[in-house]
Backbone as a printed PyTorch tensor [residue, N CA C, xyz], in Angstrom:
tensor([[[ 64.3540,  57.5470, 210.2690],
         [ 65.7800,  57.8730, 210.3430],
         [ 66.0150,  59.2090, 209.6810]],

        [[ 66.9920,  60.1660, 210.1780],
         [ 67.3070,  61.1820, 209.6080],
         [ 68.7470,  61.1480, 209.0510]],

        [[ 68.9200,  61.7110, 207.8670],
         [ 70.3000,  61.7150, 207.2950],
         [ 70.7540,  63.1540, 207.0980]],

        [[ 71.8340,  63.4200, 207.7420],
         [ 72.4010,  64.8500, 207.6270],
         [ 72.9040,  65.1530, 206.1110]],

        [[ 72.3720,  66.0920, 205.5670],
         [ 72.6960,  66.5310, 204.1410],
         [ 73.4200,  67.8540, 204.1420]],

        [[ 74.4520,  67.8780, 203.4560],
         [ 75.1820,  69.1620, 203.3050],
         [ 75.0800,  69.7900, 201.9480]],

        [[ 74.7270,  68.9550, 201.0360],
         [ 74.5570,  69.5270, 199.5730],
         [ 73.1050,  70.0480, 199.2740]],

        [[ 72.8050,  70.3740, 198.1730],
         [ 71.4900,  70.7270, 197.6710],
         [ 70.4550,  69.5700, 197.6940]],

        [[ 69.3200,  69.8130, 198.1840],
         [ 68.2420,  68.9430, 198.2400],
         [ 67.3660,  69.1500, 196.8770]],

        [[ 67.1990,  68.1170, 196.2650],
         [ 66.5330,  68.1250, 194.8900],
         [ 65.0760,  68.3720, 195.1460]],

        [[ 64.6600,  69.2480, 194.0520],
         [ 63.1810,  69.4510, 194.1230],
         [ 62.3680,  68.3160, 193.5610]],

        [[ 62.9330,  67.6370, 192.6110],
         [ 62.3290,  66.3840, 192.0840],
         [ 63.1750,  65.1910, 192.4990]],

        [[ 62.5970,  64.3050, 193.1860],
         [ 63.4350,  63.1340, 193.5810],
         [ 63.8450,  62.1890, 192.6230]],

        [[ 64.9060,  61.4360, 192.8400],
         [ 65.2490,  60.1650, 191.9800],
         [ 64.5000,  59.1240, 192.3620]],

        [[ 63.8540,  58.3770, 191.6410],
         [ 63.0530,  57.1660, 192.1380],
         [ 63.9780,  55.9990, 191.8930]],

        [[ 64.2620,  55.1760, 192.8920],
         [ 65.0920,  53.9520, 192.7560],
         [ 64.4140,  53.0120, 191.9770]],

        [[ 64.9880,  52.4100, 190.8610],
         [ 64.4260,  51.4160, 190.1290],
         [ 64.1280,  50.2190, 190.8620]],

        [[ 62.9830,  49.5520, 190.7290],
         [ 62.4110,  48.2970, 191.4520],
         [ 62.4680,  48.4320, 192.9890]],

        [[ 62.2740,  49.6650, 193.6460],
         [ 62.2380,  49.8560, 194.8970],
         [ 61.3600,  51.0480, 195.1750]],

        [[ 60.4850,  50.9240, 196.1760],
         [ 59.4850,  51.9660, 196.5040],
         [ 60.1350,  52.9650, 197.3680]],

        [[ 61.2060,  53.5840, 196.7790],
         [ 61.9420,  54.5570, 197.3960],
         [ 62.4630,  55.7340, 196.5250]],

        [[ 62.2880,  56.9510, 197.0870],
         [ 62.8340,  58.1480, 196.5180],
         [ 64.0130,  58.7300, 197.1390]],

        [[ 64.8600,  59.5210, 196.5810],
         [ 65.9180,  60.1720, 197.2080],
         [ 66.0630,  61.4870, 196.7750]],

        [[ 66.4430,  62.3430, 197.6530],
         [ 66.4040,  63.8870, 197.3820],
         [ 68.0160,  64.5110, 197.3810]],

        [[ 68.8980,  63.7710, 197.8330],
         [ 70.2830,  64.2020, 198.0690],
         [ 71.3010,  63.3160, 197.6850]],

        [[ 72.5880,  63.6830, 197.5280],
         [ 73.7400,  62.8460, 197.4150],
         [ 73.8990,  61.9790, 198.5750]],

        [[ 73.5960,  62.5950, 199.8380],
         [ 73.8820,  61.9210, 200.9930],
         [ 72.8750,  60.6360, 201.0270]],

        [[ 71.6900,  60.9890, 200.6890],
         [ 70.6210,  59.9640, 200.7130],
         [ 71.1090,  58.7130, 199.7800]],

        [[ 71.6490,  59.1180, 198.5320],
         [ 72.0370,  58.2590, 197.6290],
         [ 73.1860,  57.3480, 198.1930]],

        [[ 74.1400,  58.0410, 198.8140],
         [ 75.2410,  57.2180, 199.5000],
         [ 74.6690,  56.2710, 200.5420]],

        [[ 73.6940,  56.7220, 201.3630],
         [ 73.1600,  55.8280, 202.4080],
         [ 72.3460,  54.6240, 201.8110]],

        [[ 71.7410,  55.0030, 200.7320],
         [ 71.0070,  53.8560, 199.9780],
         [ 71.9280,  52.7920, 199.4620]],

        [[ 73.0080,  53.3140, 198.7900],
         [ 74.0920,  52.3250, 198.2380],
         [ 74.6890,  51.5110, 199.3330]],

        [[ 75.0840,  52.1640, 200.4140],
         [ 75.7320,  51.4420, 201.4590],
         [ 74.9030,  50.4510, 202.1920]],

        [[ 73.5980,  50.8030, 202.3890],
         [ 72.7180,  49.8210, 203.1430],
         [ 72.1620,  48.6800, 202.2210]],

        [[ 72.1750,  49.0090, 200.9800],
         [ 71.6210,  48.0650, 199.8730],
         [ 72.6310,  47.5510, 198.9120]],

        [[ 73.8250,  47.2420, 199.2870],
         [ 74.9010,  46.8170, 198.5030],
         [ 74.6620,  45.6580, 197.6010]],

        [[ 73.8660,  44.6550, 198.1900],
         [ 73.5360,  43.4940, 197.4340],
         [ 72.4720,  43.7860, 196.3580]],

        [[ 71.7620,  44.8810, 196.4500],
         [ 70.8300,  45.2530, 195.2660],
         [ 71.3890,  46.0560, 194.2250]],

        [[ 72.6150,  46.5530, 194.3580],
         [ 73.1590,  47.7020, 193.5750],
         [ 73.5280,  46.9570, 192.2930]],

        [[ 73.0560,  47.5670, 191.1420],
         [ 73.3150,  47.0870, 189.7820],
         [ 73.4130,  48.2360, 188.9320]],

        [[ 73.6930,  47.9620, 187.6070],
         [ 73.6290,  48.9790, 186.5510],
         [ 72.4200,  49.6720, 186.3970]],

        [[ 71.2860,  48.9870, 186.7540],
         [ 70.1220,  49.4780, 186.6320],
         [ 69.8290,  50.7380, 187.5620]],

        [[ 70.4050,  50.7730, 188.6330],
         [ 70.5090,  51.9020, 189.5070],
         [ 71.6090,  53.0630, 189.1390]],

        [[ 72.7810,  52.4350, 188.7900],
         [ 73.7720,  53.5380, 188.4360],
         [ 73.8790,  53.6840, 186.9690]],

        [[ 72.8320,  54.5250, 186.6330],
         [ 72.4970,  54.6940, 185.2260],
         [ 72.7400,  56.1260, 184.7640]],

        [[ 72.8400,  56.2910, 183.4430],
         [ 72.7670,  57.8540, 182.9160],
         [ 71.7300,  58.7530, 183.5370]],

        [[ 70.5850,  58.1660, 183.7510],
         [ 69.4620,  58.9190, 184.4240],
         [ 70.0000,  59.4330, 185.6590]],

        [[ 70.5700,  58.6010, 186.6070],
         [ 71.0340,  58.9560, 187.8880],
         [ 72.0630,  59.9500, 187.8140]],

        [[ 73.0170,  59.9520, 186.7800],
         [ 74.0470,  60.9440, 186.6130],
         [ 73.4580,  62.3210, 186.1820]],

        [[ 72.3970,  62.3100, 185.3300],
         [ 71.8100,  63.5100, 184.9740],
         [ 71.0470,  64.1420, 186.1220]],

        [[ 70.3580,  63.4260, 186.9690],
         [ 69.6570,  63.8700, 188.2490],
         [ 70.6260,  64.4130, 189.1160]],

        [[ 71.7920,  63.7880, 189.3810],
         [ 72.8560,  64.4340, 190.1670],
         [ 73.3990,  65.6540, 189.6780]],

        [[ 73.4220,  65.7680, 188.3340],
         [ 73.9440,  67.1670, 187.7960],
         [ 72.8900,  68.1900, 187.8090]],

        [[ 71.6410,  67.9010, 187.4600],
         [ 70.6240,  68.8930, 187.2820],
         [ 69.8320,  69.1360, 188.5250]],

        [[ 69.6510,  68.1770, 189.3000],
         [ 68.8420,  68.4300, 190.4440],
         [ 69.5240,  68.6790, 191.8130]],

        [[ 70.8210,  68.2000, 191.9580],
         [ 71.5800,  68.3680, 193.1540],
         [ 72.7950,  69.2710, 192.9810]],

        [[ 73.0020,  69.8000, 191.7260],
         [ 74.1200,  70.5310, 191.2910],
         [ 75.5380,  69.9210, 191.7070]],

        [[ 75.6580,  68.7440, 191.5190],
         [ 76.8410,  67.8820, 191.6960],
         [ 77.4990,  67.7130, 190.3470]],

        [[ 77.9990,  68.8840, 189.7650],
         [ 78.4680,  68.8530, 188.3900],
         [ 79.8420,  68.2200, 188.2180]],

        [[ 80.6070,  68.2980, 189.2570],
         [ 81.9040,  67.6340, 189.1160],
         [ 81.7240,  66.1670, 189.2730]],

        [[ 80.9630,  65.7140, 190.0820],
         [ 80.7030,  64.2860, 190.2750],
         [ 80.0130,  63.6150, 188.9850]],

        [[ 79.0850,  64.4070, 188.5230],
         [ 78.4120,  63.9560, 187.1480],
         [ 79.4390,  63.6970, 186.1780]],

        [[ 80.3230,  64.7740, 186.1590],
         [ 81.3500,  64.8220, 184.9590],
         [ 82.2460,  63.3490, 185.1820]],

        [[ 82.6980,  63.2110, 186.3730],
         [ 83.4670,  62.1020, 186.6960],
         [ 82.7380,  60.7790, 186.2400]],

        [[ 81.4740,  60.6190, 186.6040],
         [ 80.5760,  59.5070, 186.3620],
         [ 80.3330,  59.2610, 184.7670]],

        [[ 80.1790,  60.4770, 184.1600],
         [ 80.1650,  60.4090, 182.6080],
         [ 81.4010,  59.8340, 182.0940]],

        [[ 82.4670,  60.2200, 182.5100],
         [ 83.8110,  59.7110, 181.9620],
         [ 83.9940,  58.1320, 182.2380]],

        [[ 83.5240,  57.8220, 183.4450],
         [ 83.6370,  56.3880, 183.8540],
         [ 82.7110,  55.5810, 182.9140]],

        [[ 81.5440,  55.9810, 182.7150],
         [ 80.5670,  55.3190, 181.8330],
         [ 80.8310,  55.1990, 180.3930]],

        [[ 81.7160,  56.0640, 179.9750],
         [ 82.2510,  56.1270, 178.7230],
         [ 83.2920,  55.1460, 178.1660]],

        [[ 83.9220,  54.3460, 179.3140],
         [ 84.9740,  53.5050, 179.1030],
         [ 84.2360,  52.1230, 178.3740]],

        [[ 85.1360,  51.4780, 177.7380],
         [ 84.6470,  50.2080, 177.1600],
         [ 84.0910,  49.3670, 178.1370]],

        [[ 84.8240,  49.1200, 179.2500],
         [ 84.4150,  48.2140, 180.2010],
         [ 84.1770,  48.9700, 181.6320]],

        [[ 82.8380,  49.0790, 182.0720],
         [ 82.6430,  49.9460, 183.1720],
         [ 82.4450,  49.0660, 184.4210]],

        [[ 83.2410,  49.2990, 185.4360],
         [ 83.3610,  48.5450, 186.6530],
         [ 82.3040,  49.2870, 187.6540]],

        [[ 81.3780,  48.4290, 188.1810],
         [ 80.4120,  48.8440, 189.0230],
         [ 81.0320,  49.4120, 190.2720]],

        [[ 82.1560,  48.9210, 190.6270],
         [ 82.8200,  49.3340, 191.8320],
         [ 83.4590,  50.6610, 191.7030]],

        [[ 83.9480,  51.0310, 190.4980],
         [ 84.4000,  52.5230, 190.2550],
         [ 83.2670,  53.5170, 190.4040]],

        [[ 82.1360,  53.0970, 190.0200],
         [ 81.0760,  54.1560, 190.1030],
         [ 80.6430,  54.2900, 191.4970]],

        [[ 80.5590,  53.1410, 192.3190],
         [ 80.2380,  53.3140, 193.5820],
         [ 81.2060,  53.9650, 194.4350]],

        [[ 82.4900,  53.6870, 194.2470],
         [ 83.6340,  54.4390, 195.0570],
         [ 83.4110,  55.9470, 194.6130]],

        [[ 83.3050,  56.2190, 193.4650],
         [ 83.3170,  57.8050, 192.9890],
         [ 82.1730,  58.4890, 193.7330]],

        [[ 80.9740,  57.8260, 193.7780],
         [ 79.8820,  58.3480, 194.4610],
         [ 80.1280,  58.5740, 195.8680]],

        [[ 80.6090,  57.4890, 196.5620],
         [ 80.6450,  57.6710, 198.0940],
         [ 81.9310,  58.4680, 198.5010]],

        [[ 82.8440,  58.6880, 197.5750],
         [ 84.0260,  59.5390, 197.9680],
         [ 83.5910,  60.9930, 197.6940]],

        [[ 82.5460,  61.2170, 197.0170],
         [ 82.2330,  62.5290, 196.7290],
         [ 81.4620,  63.3070, 197.7840]],

        [[ 81.0320,  62.5320, 198.7540],
         [ 80.2610,  63.2080, 199.9720],
         [ 81.1750,  62.6740, 201.1040]],

        [[ 80.9780,  63.4310, 202.3260],
         [ 81.7330,  63.0020, 203.5950],
         [ 80.8160,  62.2070, 204.4720]],

        [[ 79.9710,  61.3090, 203.7490],
         [ 78.9720,  60.5540, 204.7160],
         [ 79.7490,  59.4100, 205.1960]],

        [[ 80.5280,  58.6450, 204.6180],
         [ 81.2280,  57.4220, 205.1090],
         [ 82.7310,  57.7510, 205.1200]],

        [[ 83.3800,  57.0020, 206.0610],
         [ 84.8430,  57.3190, 206.2020],
         [ 85.5910,  56.1230, 205.2380]],

        [[ 86.9190,  56.3490, 205.1990],
         [ 87.6660,  55.5130, 204.2890],
         [ 87.5080,  54.0030, 204.6570]],

        [[ 87.5170,  53.6940, 205.9560],
         [ 87.5070,  52.3230, 206.3740],
         [ 86.0520,  51.7320, 206.0640]],

        [[ 85.0060,  52.5450, 206.1920],
         [ 83.7880,  51.9750, 205.9520],
         [ 83.6170,  51.5870, 204.3930]],

        [[ 84.2180,  52.4580, 203.5270],
         [ 84.1350,  52.4090, 201.9420],
         [ 84.9420,  51.2050, 201.7150]],

        [[ 86.1610,  50.9190, 202.3540],
         [ 86.8820,  49.7780, 201.9870],
         [ 86.1160,  48.5170, 202.2950]],

        [[ 85.4600,  48.5410, 203.5490],
         [ 84.6890,  47.3450, 203.9140],
         [ 83.5350,  46.8970, 202.7870]],

        [[ 83.0380,  48.0490, 202.3060],
         [ 81.7860,  47.9460, 201.3740],
         [ 82.5450,  47.2740, 200.0250]],

        [[ 83.6230,  47.7980, 199.7700],
         [ 84.3820,  47.2260, 198.4830],
         [ 84.6290,  45.7320, 198.7170]],

        [[ 84.9480,  45.3890, 199.8900],
         [ 85.2870,  44.0390, 200.1330],
         [ 84.0120,  43.0500, 199.9850]],

        [[ 82.8810,  43.6850, 200.3850],
         [ 81.5960,  42.9910, 200.1820],
         [ 81.4080,  42.8080, 198.6580]],

        [[ 81.7200,  43.9390, 197.9280],
         [ 81.4470,  43.8360, 196.4290],
         [ 82.4220,  42.8540, 195.7440]],

        [[ 83.5720,  42.7570, 196.1960],
         [ 84.5120,  41.6470, 195.7090],
         [ 84.0300,  40.3430, 196.0010]],

        [[ 83.5420,  40.2260, 197.2340],
         [ 83.0160,  38.8550, 197.7690],
         [ 81.8500,  38.4600, 196.7640]],

        [[ 80.9110,  39.3680, 196.4570],
         [ 79.7540,  39.1740, 195.6700],
         [ 80.2090,  38.7600, 194.1880]],

        [[ 81.3060,  39.5370, 193.7690],
         [ 81.7910,  39.1490, 192.3770],
         [ 82.3180,  37.8010, 192.2880]],

        [[ 82.9100,  37.2400, 193.2810],
         [ 83.5330,  36.0050, 193.2590],
         [ 82.4810,  34.8910, 193.5770]],

        [[ 81.2840,  35.2220, 193.8780],
         [ 80.2730,  34.0890, 194.1510],
         [ 80.0720,  33.3510, 192.9810]],

        [[ 79.6990,  31.9820, 193.1280],
         [ 79.3070,  31.2100, 191.9600],
         [ 78.1080,  31.7580, 191.2200]],

        [[ 77.9160,  31.4270, 189.9780],
         [ 76.8200,  32.0970, 189.2110],
         [ 75.3590,  31.9230, 189.9010]],

        [[ 75.2750,  30.6500, 190.3250],
         [ 73.9860,  30.4290, 190.9610],
         [ 73.6580,  31.1330, 192.2510]],

        [[ 74.6780,  31.3630, 192.9760],
         [ 74.5340,  32.2310, 194.1450],
         [ 74.0560,  33.5970, 193.8450]],

        [[ 74.7290,  34.0580, 192.8040],
         [ 74.3960,  35.4870, 192.3470],
         [ 72.9510,  35.4060, 191.9190]],

        [[ 72.3840,  34.4060, 191.2330],
         [ 71.0910,  34.3140, 190.9860],
         [ 70.1840,  34.2800, 192.0360]],

        [[ 70.5460,  33.6940, 193.0760],
         [ 69.7040,  33.4980, 194.3130],
         [ 69.6790,  34.9480, 195.0340]],

        [[ 70.7020,  35.5970, 194.9970],
         [ 70.7740,  36.9610, 195.6080],
         [ 69.8080,  37.9440, 194.8070]],

        [[ 69.8840,  37.7130, 193.4330],
         [ 68.8250,  38.4990, 192.6920],
         [ 67.4510,  38.2140, 192.9550]],

        [[ 67.1580,  36.9530, 193.1180],
         [ 65.8000,  36.5220, 193.4380],
         [ 65.3130,  36.9460, 194.7250]],

        [[ 66.2980,  36.9770, 195.6740],
         [ 65.9420,  37.4160, 197.0030],
         [ 65.7320,  38.9770, 196.9240]],

        [[ 66.5160,  39.7140, 196.2360],
         [ 66.3810,  41.0830, 196.0530],
         [ 64.9690,  41.4520, 195.5140]],

        [[ 64.6310,  40.6400, 194.6030],
         [ 63.2190,  40.9200, 193.8910],
         [ 62.0910,  40.6780, 195.0540]],

        [[ 62.3670,  39.7320, 195.8060],
         [ 61.3200,  39.4560, 196.8320],
         [ 61.4180,  40.5060, 197.7870]],

        [[ 62.3980,  40.9820, 198.2580],
         [ 62.4820,  42.0630, 199.2320],
         [ 61.8890,  43.3230, 198.7210]],

        [[ 62.0800,  43.5840, 197.3720],
         [ 61.5520,  44.7200, 196.7720],
         [ 59.9990,  44.7370, 196.3760]],

        [[ 59.4500,  43.4990, 196.6690],
         [ 58.0040,  43.2950, 196.3720],
         [ 57.8550,  43.0640, 194.8510]],

        [[ 58.7190,  42.7020, 194.1800],
         [ 58.7030,  42.1960, 192.7790],
         [ 58.5150,  40.7700, 192.7870]],

        [[ 57.1560,  40.4100, 193.1500],
         [ 56.8670,  39.0420, 193.5240],
         [ 56.8330,  38.0080, 192.2180]],

        [[ 56.3540,  38.6360, 191.1160],
         [ 56.3310,  37.9260, 189.9130],
         [ 57.7020,  37.5450, 189.4340]],

        [[ 58.5210,  38.5160, 189.4870],
         [ 59.9820,  38.2580, 189.1020],
         [ 60.6490,  37.3260, 189.9720]],

        [[ 60.3770,  37.4440, 191.3050],
         [ 61.0320,  36.5700, 192.4380],
         [ 60.4800,  35.1080, 192.1840]],

        [[ 59.2980,  34.9200, 191.9410],
         [ 58.7920,  33.5710, 191.6480],
         [ 59.3440,  33.0440, 190.4640]],

        [[ 59.4600,  33.7080, 189.3700],
         [ 60.0330,  33.0900, 188.2650],
         [ 61.4940,  32.7780, 188.3920]],

        [[ 62.2330,  33.6120, 189.1830],
         [ 63.7210,  33.4200, 189.3750],
         [ 63.8380,  32.2640, 190.3440]],

        [[ 63.1260,  32.0890, 191.2910],
         [ 63.1110,  30.9760, 192.1860],
         [ 62.8400,  29.6720, 191.4390]],

        [[ 61.8680,  29.5890, 190.5660],
         [ 61.4990,  28.5110, 189.8550],
         [ 62.6700,  28.1120, 188.9830]],

        [[ 63.3690,  28.9380, 188.3720],
         [ 64.5410,  28.6210, 187.4850],
         [ 65.5770,  28.0040, 188.3380]],

        [[ 65.8510,  28.5580, 189.5020],
         [ 66.8220,  27.9760, 190.3530],
         [ 66.5470,  26.6100, 190.8350]],

        [[ 65.2560,  26.3480, 191.1280],
         [ 64.7870,  24.9430, 191.5750],
         [ 64.8330,  24.0010, 190.6310]],

        [[ 64.4180,  24.2910, 189.2950],
         [ 64.2550,  23.3330, 188.3080],
         [ 65.3190,  23.4150, 187.1740]],

        [[ 66.3180,  24.3400, 187.4420],
         [ 67.3570,  24.3550, 186.3960],
         [ 68.7200,  23.4320, 186.7140]],

        [[ 69.6080,  23.5640, 186.0750],
         [ 70.7730,  22.7400, 186.1310],
         [ 71.5630,  22.9910, 187.4010]],

        [[ 71.3460,  24.2540, 188.0040],
         [ 72.0750,  24.6390, 189.1480],
         [ 71.5180,  24.1940, 190.4990]],

        [[ 70.3970,  23.6210, 190.3780],
         [ 69.7040,  23.0860, 191.5910],
         [ 70.6660,  22.1400, 192.3990]],

        [[ 71.3420,  21.3400, 191.7460],
         [ 72.1500,  20.3470, 192.3790],
         [ 73.3740,  20.8610, 193.3650]],

        [[ 73.6260,  22.1700, 193.1970],
         [ 74.6070,  22.9850, 193.9510],
         [ 74.1590,  23.3160, 195.3800]],

        [[ 72.8170,  23.3940, 195.5120],
         [ 72.2240,  23.6610, 196.8180],
         [ 72.2740,  22.6970, 197.8210]],

        [[ 72.5130,  22.7930, 198.9640],
         [ 72.2500,  21.7370, 200.0080],
         [ 70.8360,  21.5080, 200.2950]],

        [[ 70.5160,  20.3640, 200.9610],
         [ 69.0270,  20.1800, 200.9950],
         [ 68.2820,  21.2980, 201.8620]],

        [[ 68.9400,  21.8130, 202.8610],
         [ 68.4180,  23.0100, 203.5990],
         [ 68.2330,  24.1600, 202.7060]],

        [[ 69.2900,  24.5460, 202.0590],
         [ 69.2870,  25.7690, 201.1190],
         [ 68.1650,  25.6540, 199.9800]],

        [[ 68.0290,  24.4150, 199.4700],
         [ 66.8750,  24.0530, 198.6080],
         [ 65.5860,  24.4060, 199.2570]],

        [[ 65.6490,  23.8140, 200.5300],
         [ 64.2560,  24.0910, 201.1780],
         [ 63.9850,  25.7110, 201.4300]],

        [[ 64.9710,  26.3880, 201.7100],
         [ 64.8220,  27.9040, 202.0230],
         [ 64.4210,  28.4940, 200.5710]],

        [[ 64.9740,  28.0290, 199.5320],
         [ 64.4650,  28.7770, 198.3090],
         [ 63.1140,  28.3700, 198.0860]],

        [[ 62.6550,  27.1270, 198.3630],
         [ 61.1930,  26.8070, 198.1270],
         [ 60.2550,  27.6710, 199.1160]],

        [[ 60.8370,  27.8310, 200.2710],
         [ 60.0890,  28.7960, 201.2100],
         [ 59.8230,  30.1390, 200.4970]],

        [[ 61.0080,  30.6650, 200.0840],
         [ 60.8420,  32.1350, 199.3790],
         [ 60.0090,  31.9770, 198.2460]],

        [[ 60.0430,  30.9690, 197.4280],
         [ 59.1950,  30.8060, 196.2510],
         [ 57.6560,  30.7960, 196.8200]],

        [[ 57.5080,  30.0590, 197.9490],
         [ 56.1130,  30.0470, 198.5330],
         [ 55.6510,  31.4450, 198.8510]],

        [[ 56.6150,  32.2750, 199.4340],
         [ 56.0400,  33.7690, 199.7690],
         [ 55.7170,  34.4980, 198.3710]],

        [[ 56.4890,  34.2550, 197.4270],
         [ 56.2190,  34.9380, 196.1860],
         [ 55.0450,  34.4150, 195.5400]],

        [[ 54.7890,  33.0870, 195.6930],
         [ 53.5770,  32.6250, 195.0340],
         [ 52.3540,  32.9610, 195.6740]],

        [[ 52.4170,  33.2640, 197.1000],
         [ 51.3650,  33.6690, 197.9540],
         [ 50.8010,  34.9940, 197.4450]],

        [[ 51.5990,  35.8910, 196.8110],
         [ 51.1820,  37.1800, 196.2920],
         [ 50.7900,  37.1510, 194.8840]],

        [[ 51.3500,  36.2650, 194.1300],
         [ 51.1490,  36.3430, 192.5700],
         [ 50.3610,  35.0430, 192.0210]],

        [[ 50.3110,  34.0520, 192.7800],
         [ 49.6750,  32.7570, 192.1910],
         [ 48.4900,  32.3030, 193.0020]],

        [[ 48.6510,  31.2690, 193.7800],
         [ 47.5380,  30.5920, 194.6540],
         [ 48.0430,  30.2470, 195.8380]],

        [[ 47.0060,  30.2700, 196.8660],
         [ 47.3730,  29.6660, 198.1690],
         [ 47.8590,  28.2970, 198.2070]],

        [[ 47.1790,  27.5390, 197.1030],
         [ 47.4570,  26.1130, 197.1780],
         [ 48.8920,  25.8600, 196.6580]],

        [[ 49.2860,  26.6410, 195.7000],
         [ 50.6870,  26.6460, 195.2980],
         [ 51.6820,  26.9240, 196.3620]],

        [[ 51.3560,  28.0530, 196.9500],
         [ 52.2800,  28.6640, 198.1700],
         [ 52.2840,  27.6190, 199.2540]],

        [[ 51.1500,  26.9200, 199.4810],
         [ 50.9880,  25.8810, 200.4970],
         [ 52.0360,  24.7180, 200.2030]],

        [[ 51.9590,  24.4300, 198.9080],
         [ 52.7730,  23.1570, 198.4030],
         [ 54.2700,  23.5350, 198.6680]],

        [[ 54.5160,  24.7510, 198.3450],
         [ 56.0540,  25.3330, 198.4530],
         [ 56.5320,  25.2390, 199.9580]],

        [[ 55.5620,  25.6480, 200.9210],
         [ 55.9180,  25.6260, 202.3530],
         [ 56.0150,  24.2690, 202.8960]],

        [[ 55.2450,  23.3890, 202.2980],
         [ 55.2870,  22.0750, 202.8290],
         [ 56.4630,  21.3110, 202.5040]],

        [[ 56.7760,  21.4520, 201.1960],
         [ 57.9580,  20.9210, 200.6490],
         [ 59.3530,  21.5240, 201.2750]],

        [[ 59.2410,  22.8880, 201.5670],
         [ 60.2160,  23.4610, 202.2110],
         [ 60.6210,  22.9910, 203.6020]],

        [[ 59.5950,  22.5830, 204.3610],
         [ 59.7690,  22.2070, 205.6300],
         [ 60.2760,  20.8370, 205.7280]],

        [[ 60.0990,  19.9590, 204.8280],
         [ 60.6370,  18.5860, 204.5610],
         [ 61.9690,  18.6310, 204.5140]],

        [[ 62.5950,  19.7220, 203.7370],
         [ 64.0370,  19.8490, 203.5300],
         [ 64.7560,  20.7090, 204.5160]],

        [[ 64.2440,  21.8560, 205.0560],
         [ 64.9560,  22.7720, 205.9200],
         [ 64.5530,  22.4000, 207.4070]],

        [[ 63.4820,  21.7550, 207.6060],
         [ 63.1210,  21.7050, 209.0570],
         [ 62.8470,  22.9450, 209.9000]],

        [[ 62.6150,  23.9200, 209.0690],
         [ 62.4740,  25.2940, 209.6690],
         [ 60.9980,  25.5220, 210.1150]],

        [[ 60.7210,  25.7010, 211.5880],
         [ 59.3620,  25.8970, 211.9780],
         [ 58.5710,  26.7570, 211.2400]],

        [[ 59.4660,  27.8670, 210.7850],
         [ 58.6090,  29.0170, 210.1110],
         [ 57.9410,  28.4300, 208.8470]],

        [[ 58.6980,  27.5730, 208.0850],
         [ 57.9950,  26.9890, 206.8960],
         [ 56.7620,  26.2130, 207.1910]],

        [[ 56.9380,  25.5050, 208.2740],
         [ 55.7610,  24.7650, 208.8750],
         [ 54.5540,  25.6080, 209.3190]],

        [[ 54.8220,  26.6920, 209.9560],
         [ 53.8710,  27.6060, 210.3010],
         [ 53.1690,  28.3560, 209.2140]],

        [[ 54.0550,  28.6020, 208.2030],
         [ 53.3290,  29.2300, 206.8940],
         [ 52.3890,  28.1610, 206.2760]],

        [[ 52.8730,  27.0460, 206.1540],
         [ 52.0090,  25.9790, 205.5220],
         [ 50.6990,  25.7740, 206.3060]],

        [[ 50.7280,  25.6800, 207.7740],
         [ 49.5580,  25.5050, 208.4430],
         [ 48.6560,  26.8750, 208.3580]],

        [[ 49.2020,  28.0020, 208.2510],
         [ 48.3860,  29.1800, 208.0130],
         [ 47.5470,  29.0890, 206.6890]],

        [[ 48.2410,  28.6100, 205.7030],
         [ 47.7800,  28.4600, 204.3620],
         [ 46.5940,  27.5840, 204.5600]],

        [[ 46.7100,  26.4390, 205.1510],
         [ 45.6630,  25.5650, 205.2490],
         [ 44.4760,  26.0380, 205.8230]],

        [[ 44.6730,  27.0090, 206.8330],
         [ 43.5820,  27.6130, 207.5350],
         [ 42.7610,  28.5430, 206.5850]],

        [[ 43.5320,  29.1240, 205.7220],
         [ 42.9150,  30.1840, 204.7080],
         [ 42.3470,  29.4960, 203.6630]],

        [[ 42.5000,  28.2210, 203.2980],
         [ 41.9750,  27.5160, 202.1240],
         [ 40.3940,  27.2700, 202.6790]]])
């Protein structure tokens, strides 16, 4: 995929924390934020990013605005996202408003749903150890009762994927088997059978 960049391209890229991705321009940053809004956190929108925008892409005005936002007692993630997206003509007003609605929806999710999103993000980013630990906490903690049987099974399935990479085939197989009992998803059964063939 090609991204049309109007500003300066950085000689040294900014490396996205917890993702195997580097960006070279403000437009690429906007695209990453827009496409990965469920992953966006304070870890990405950091002082290091502001300094990179200032020094590598010559976005001094944007960097100044972000510095002022980050100096506030209470920093709203939404303010940072809007400031970055509005500083480039990559997305129109309606697209930015839609993104803000998604951020509002995320903010109003129950605590356990936010934890699941975070665990899913770890899994997507290949942080399998963190994903496995996060799923384990969800499944064995006090929030487990909030998930439906199918949702519980889906979390077990994802834990199985994480365990496949960081633990053992046996443990992953157990996850997939228990997942299928709850979610009746043929993919969970297929993963379980594949594990049996590998053992």
